[in-house]
C-alpha positions in Angstrom: 114.8 120.8 131.3 112.1 118.5 129.8 111.3 115.2 131.3 112.4 112.0 129.6 109.4 110.5 127.6 108.1 107.1 128.7 107.4 105.1 125.6 107.1 101.5 124.4 108.9 100.1 121.4 105.7 100.2 119.3 105.4 103.9 119.9 109.0 104.7 119.1 108.7 102.6 115.9 105.8 104.7 114.7 107.9 107.8 115.3 110.9 106.6 113.4 108.7 105.5 110.5 107.2 109.0 110.4 110.8 110.3 110.1 111.5 108.2 107.0 113.2 105.2 108.6 112.4 101.7 107.2 113.1 98.3 108.7 116.4 97.1 107.4 116.8 93.9 109.4 116.2 92.2 112.7 118.8 90.7 114.9 117.2 88.7 117.8 114.9 91.0 119.8 116.3 94.2 118.1 115.0 95.8 114.9 117.4 98.0 112.9 115.9 100.9 110.9 117.7 103.0 108.3 116.8 106.1 106.4 117.9 107.5 103.1 120.9 109.3 104.7 122.1 105.9 106.0 121.4 106.9 109.6 120.7 103.8 111.7 118.4 103.3 114.7 118.3 100.1 116.7 115.1 99.5 118.7 114.7 96.7 121.3 111.4 94.8 120.9 110.1 93.7 124.3 106.3 93.7 123.9 104.4 96.4 125.8 107.2 97.2 128.3 108.3 100.8 128.7 111.8 101.4 127.4 114.4 102.5 129.8 115.0 106.3 129.6 118.7 105.8 128.6 117.6 103.6 125.6 115.0 106.2 124.5 117.7 109.0 124.7 120.0 106.8 122.6 117.3 106.2 120.0 116.4 109.9 119.6 120.1 110.8 119.4 120.6 108.2 116.6 117.5 109.5 114.8 118.7 113.1 115.1 115.8 114.6 117.0 115.2 116.1 120.4 113.0 115.1 123.3 110.6 117.8 122.4 110.4 116.7 118.8 109.7 113.2 120.0 106.9 114.4 122.2 105.4 116.2 119.2 105.6 113.1 117.0 103.9 110.9 119.6 
């Protein structure tokens, strides 16, 4: 079982942009990204802080990728 990746919001935003997601809107400290298939990914923006592993898992599940694919895209 692969370890949960430790990433910041800036790193995860680069990954979702590579996957074809574009910024749809921002609500407070959360940015909402959508792709052409209308999949939605919400990313909390908290500077250079490492995102909690459960949040990272939720983001990659919403984006439709695996932990290993995330590591490759980083």
